[in-house]
N, C-alpha and C positions, 0 to 999 in steps of 0.2 A: 779712577773714579773713587770718590770717598765712600765710606760705608753709609754716611747719612744720605747721600744722593742715591745710592743703590737701594736703601730701604725705602726712600721716597718713591723711587720708580716702581719697586715691587708693590708698595701700597697703592699707587695710582693704577697699576695694571690690575691688581685685585679688585679695586673699586669699579673700574670700567667693566671688568668681566662680570662682577656681581650685578651691575646695572643692566648689562646685556642679558643676563639670565632672568633678572626680575621683570624686564620690559617684555610685553607680549610680542610674540613673533607675528609677522605679517599674516593676516587672517586668510585661511584657506577657504575656498568656496565650499560651503557645506549646506546640507539640507536638513530640516527637522527629521528626527529619527523616525517618527511615525510614517512620514511619506516614503522614506527610503525602505523601511521594513515592509510597508504595504506593496511597494513596487517589487521587491525581491520575492515576497510571498506569491504575488500574482505570476511572476515568471516561473517560480517553482511549480505552481499548480498547473501551468500550461505545458511544462517541458520535463518534469521529473520522470525519470525512467521507471521508478517503482510504481508511481501512480499510473503510468501508461500500462504497465503489466497488469495491475489490479483492474483497470478499466477493461482490458481485454478479457480478463476472467469473468467480469460481470456480463460482457457481451456473450461469452460462451454459455453462461448459465441461462441467459435469456433465450439462446437458441435451443437449449435443452427443454426449457419451458414450452417454447413454441412446438417442439416435437411432441411433447406430452399432450398438449391441447389438440394437436392435429388428429390424434387417435379418435376423437369424438366424431370426426367427419368420415364420410364414406371414402373407400379406396377404389379407384378405377384403374384397371390394368389392361393393356393391350398385348395380346400374345399372337404372334404370326409364326406359322410353322409350314415348311415345305420339305417333303421327304422323298428320297429315291431309294428303292429297295431292290436287292438282288439276292435271290435265294431265300432261305428261311423255311420255317415249317409250313406244311400244307395240310389241308383237311380233306381226306378221301371220303367220298360219299358213294357207296355201291349202287348207284341208280340202275345200271345195266343188269347187274346180278339180280336185282329185285324185280325189274319190269320185263326183261326179255322173256322169261318163261311165261309170263302172263300174255305178252304180245304174241308169242308163238301159239298158245292155246286159242287165242281169239282168231288169229289168222287161219288156223285149222278149221275152226267152226264156220268161219265165213266161206272158206273154199268148199267145204262140204255142202253148203247151201247154194253153191254156184255163184258166190259173190267174190270179188277180188280181195286180196289180203292187203289192207292199207298200212299195217303197223310194221315199221322197220326196226331192226335191233339197234339199240343205243349203247354207247360206251359208259363206263363208270365215270363219275365227275371227280375232279381234283381241284379244290379251291385253295389258292395260296393264302397263308395267314397274313402276309404283308402285301399291300398293293405295290405295284411297280413304282408308282408315284402317287403322292397324296399331299394335300394342303389343308391347313386348318387355321382360320383367322377368328379369334375370339376376343370379345371385350367382356371383362369380368368386373362386376361391381360387388363390393363387400361392405356391408354396413353393420357395425355392432349394434345390437338391440339392447343387450344388457351385459355389461362387463365391469365388475366392481374394481378391477385393476386400473381402469383408465382414469377414473376420478381420483383415486388415491395417488397414482403416479403424477397427475397434474398438480395436486396439492403439495406433494413432496418436492417437485421441481420448483413450484412457486416459493416454498420455504427456502430452498437452497439459493434461489435468485435473490430473495430479500436479504439473506445472510451475506451474500456476496456484495450487495449494495451497501449494507451497513459496514462491512469490512472495508470497502472503499472509502466510506465516510470516516471511519476510524483512522485509516492511513492518511487521509487528507488533513485531518486535525493534527496528527503527529508530524507531518511534513511542515505544516505551518509553525508548530512549536519549534521544530528543529531548525528551521530557517531563522526564526527570531533569535533563538539562543546562539546559533552559530555566528550570526552577524554581530550580536552583542559581544560574544567572545572575541571576535575580530576587533571590534572597537576597543575592548579592554586591553588586548595585547598591543594595539596601536598606540593607545594612550600610555601604556607602560613604556613603550619604546621612546616616546617623546620625553617622559619624565627621566628615564635613564640617560638619554642623550644630554639633557640639561645637567643632570648630576655629573655626567662624565666631563662636561666642560668645566664645572666647578672644581672637580677633583684634579683635572689637568692643570688648571690655574693654580690650585693649592700646591701641586707638585712643582710648578715653576717657581712659586714664591719660596718654598722650602729649599729648593735647589739653590736659589739666589742667596738665601740666608746662609746656607752651608758654605757656599763659595766665599762669602765674606766673613766667615768665622762666627756667625751668630747662631748657628744650629749644628747639631752633631749629625753624623752620617745616618744614624738610625731613623731620624726624622724624615730624611729623604726617602729611605727605603720604605718606611711606613706609608708615605704618600704615594710612592710607586705601586705598592701592593694594593692600595685603595683604588687606584686607576685601573689596575688589572682586574680587580674584583668586579668593578662596574662594567668593564668591557666584556667580561664573561657573562654577566647578567644580561647585558644588552644583546649579545649574540643569541642567547637562549630566547629572549623576548622576540627578536626578529624571526627566529625559527618558528616560534609559536604563532606569530602573526601570519607567516606564510601558510602554515598548516590550517589555521582558521579560515583564511581566504580560500584555500583549496576546497575545504569542506562546504563552504557556502556555494561555491561554483559547482561542486558536485551535485548538490541538492537541486540546483536550477539547470542542470545539464548544460553548463557552459564550459569553455576551456578553463582548466584549473588555474591558469595564471592570469585570468581576466581580472582587471582591476575593479575594486569595489568603490562605490561612492561613499565618501565620509559623511558623518552626521554629527550634529551637536547634541550632546546629552548633558543635562544638568539635574540637580536635585528636584527642581521644579517640574522637569519632564517626568520624573518618576512619580511625583505626586499627581500630576495631571493624568497620566496613564492609569494610575491606581484608581482615581475617582471615576474615570471613564469605564473601567472594568466593573466597578461597584454599581454604576448606573445600569449597565447592561445585564448585570447579575440580579437586578431587582432591588438593589439597595441594602441587601443583607450582607454587610461587609464583615462583621465579626461573629455572626451567628453560624458557628461551625455545623450545627445540626442541619440548618436550612441549606447551607452550601453542600453538605453531603447528600441531602435528599435531591437537590438540584442536579448534582452530578449523576446520581443513580438514575434519575429520570432522563437525562440527556446523553449519557455516554453511549456512543454507537456500538461499543464492544458488547454491552449488555443487550442491545437490540439485536445484534448479530447472533448472540446465543439464543435469544428468544425465538428468532426465526429458525435457527437450527432445531429448537424444540418442536416447533410446528412441523418442520420437515420430518423429524423423527416420529412424531405422532402419525403423520401421513404414511410413513414407512411401515408402521404397525398395521394400519388399515390395508396397505398393499400386501403385506404378508397374510392377513386374514382373508383377503380376496381369493387366495388360492383354494380356500375351502368352499367357494361359492361357484355355481354354474356360470357358463358363458353362453350367450345366445346371440347368433348372428344370422343375417340374411345375405345370401349369395345369389347373384343372377349372372348367367353366362349367355351371351348372344353372339352369334357369328355365322360363318359359312364353313363348310368342309366338303371335300370330294376330290376327285382326280384333277379337275379343272376349276379355275376361278369362275364362279358364277353366282348369280343372285336369284336363281330360280327357286321355286318352292321346295324342290328336293335338296337344294344346297343350304338353305337357311335353317337355323335352329335356335331355340331359346330354352334355357334350362334354369329354373328358379328353385332354390333350396333354402330351407331353414335348418340351421345347424345348431344343435345343443351339445355342449361339451362339458363334462364334469370329470375331474380327476379323483380317483379313489385312493391311489397310493403312489407316493414318490419317495419312499424310503426314509421318511421323517424329515426331509429337507424343508418342507413348508413350516413345520413346527420349529425347526432350528432357526429359520429366517425370522419368525415372529419373536423368538427369544432374543435373537441378536438385536432387533429393533427396540425391544423393551430395555435391554441393558444399555443401549446407546442413549435412550432417553434419560435413564438414571445417571449416566455419566455426564450428560449435558446439564442436568439439574445441579449436580454437585459442582460442576465447573462454574455455573452461574452464581451460586452462593459464594464460592471462593472469589470470583471476579468482583462481586459487589463489595465484599470485605476489603479487597485490595484497593478498590476505587475510593472507598471511604477513608482508608489509610492514606492514599495519595493526596486527597484533599487536605487532610490534617497536616501532612508533611509539607505540602506546597504552601499553605497559608502560614504555617509556622516559620518556614524558611524566609518568606517575604517579610513577615513581621520582624524577624531578627535582623534582616538586611536593612529594613526601614529604620529600626531603632539604632542600628550601628551607624547609619548615615549621619545621624545627628551628632554622634560622638566623633566621627572621623573628621568632620569639618572643624570642630574645635581642636582636634589633635593637630591638624595641618596648620591652623593659625598659631597654636602654641609652638610647634616645631619650627615654623617660619620665623617667629619672633626670636626663638633661641638661636637659630642659625644666623640671623642678622646680627645679634649681639656677639656671638662667637666670632663672626667674620671681622667685626670692628675690633674686638679685643685681640684677635690674631694679628691684624694689621698694625696694632699698637704694641704688639709684643707682650701683652698682659696674660695670655694663656698659652700653654704648650700646644703645638700643632695637633697633638692627638685629640684634644678636646674639640678642635674644629672639625676633624674627621668624624668624630662621634656625632656632632651636631648635624653635619651634612648627611650622615647615614640616617639619623632620626627623621630629618626632613624628607629624604627620599622614601623611607619606609612609610611615613604618614601619607605622602602623596600617592604612593602606590596603593596603600590600603583604601584611601578614599575612592580612587578610580575603580578598584576591584569591587568594592562594596556597592558602588553606584550601579555598575553593570551587573553585579550579582542580583541586585534588586530587580532590574529589568528582566533578567533571565528567570527569576522567581515569579514575576508577574506572568511571563509566558507559560510557566509550568502551572500556575493557578488556572489560567484560562484553559489549558489542556486538560487539567484534572476535572474541570467542570464540563468537559465535553464540547468545548467550543461554544462561547457565549453567543446568543442571538445577535446578529449584526456582524459577526466576524467572518461569515462566509455562507454560501448556499448549502442547504441540506439536500441530501439525496432522496429522490422520490422512490417509493416502494413499488410493489408489483403492479405492472400496468394492467 
């Protein structure tokens, strides 16, 4: 075969490969990104293990609150006792020693008057301290009349319950953000895999062309080695991208409590999608797109983390009241009603009722009550400091999230132009290479520039989507993005 025919075959093969790369692949069934993300978020909210654990914590706090409120109501207890005794102490009463001399004197007087002596001597009495058998059945009603601890404990439990609710809200908002960002990261790595696969095809074809030129004496060995190194470099990048795709897929499935290798639905994402999602977020945020101060104030108002700390402050204030209640008296009514005796019976001698009003006041506990009050005060000071710090961090998060999105949005406009320029340069370099007008190294550089531009465009687009998710998270979950948690019932 002549060198002309070989060159023509190589040129034709390169042209066909380039056309194959340029033509779009058969369209895969995809869904708009918003629908897929909404579906994944709903699945995560229903099955996420961390959310399930937090919900159990909320239920536990509600049970504690119910316990605290139940102390307002009377307590009714039933006590049943049946006893058998053997031995034990006895009470000796010297009845005979006391009365027998009297009886003897009376008998003597009666006999002297000719009357019979009626009084017989008696023995001393011995009464056992314990009955041989005994039963007692008592119903006890206890009703607090005044106890400052009950109200303070109920308020503290209500504050802790509200804090748990807002903590669950904060976790739910974070899970939504994590699902969005994880899925976007999976889309980004998946798109990178597709770009690198296309680049690998171009690099492999370039390697075949250069190898053909080398066999026909039109190129030196270093050109072939350079093309081979280019192929190996792309294969290395492709392996890393596929690994990143699997990791991103596993994390999305972890968030929605699915098998880690469960396939994810693909989605179409374009620059127009980013703009549409941005506009929707702006509308839900009230239209203040660029007013950072307004966005910060919105975040401070809506972030459940701050509401959680506020509820903790309420619980801490109630804890101070609970500590102060130790210095106040406690008044309660107690009523016992039941039967007691050797046998079970409801006769008048078996029944009894005992009503008591009990006043209790502690005078000294070794300073423990004052220490508890000091602890509650310091806890309040700690929470106030934590809230101030959290508010500053939230304001910073809003600024950073908005800035990151603005940078990504601005970069999107340049990456599209960069891809167009790199694509044009690659097409020219490919034609020149096929005509033998440029060295193969320039073609490799053009291919690398195109791949880099395409990867940059995809990464920037998905970074913009991830930044939007971060903005929504920083604002505390925009109204319309999910249900809010109700506070204390």
